[in-house]
Steps between C-alpha positions, in 0.01 A plus 500: 500500500496869465250719699400844387634781727145607616420156612819462690448847677144425585598161650782646699286793647224264581751270689631798693158643591389163644822448686506851647434506880166643608526842663490497878155563648444846629523513885166498666397844618400522855118516515340748736221361711168592342281738699191329625162604643542500875253725668132622454386824679155636500374856545232392753486252781377139440682492161263735328516781236813599310765221495888526460702193416875549560764320306872467612762251572463357851688712752499822281353814663246681273339843538134504436392691188375843539127387436524254794724686741321557837175332412542127574256355759532121455741255342613151433832342406511249231526135590827413681594856570491747802466864406578812700365849419677811642370837588804674326650444154791271443374254773585740778303595819252273665400180312205261511519137380244255365478184305248359252262327726326680668690811378390815661145600442542814686839665561550655848422869533859601533582378135147509338512734203869571581700234325777627257714192439490122501727194501424124500716196593452132486295393798 
């Protein structure tokens, strides 16, 4: 029996392709934790008026955006978290903490309309 050269080459290449080892899987990249909504702050007491929802990874300090710096009067942490707001940027100065329930319907005078940064941790 005599096979044509093209048939022989096709058979040989197919056999080699099937027998070739699979490439090693790429190493899994380390995933960064996804930022999540952790805090709600309101412009006025009793959770009224303009609302800011802050997203971060738990334990990360965040500065308030310029449109919400020094205007927060009430706030709540998201379920399972305890949040602290600070008078100064970068979570410095005096801080005030609250959780989700009951939250803080009215911040004390010393921090009312003075918060510049925040951080939340698991409760």
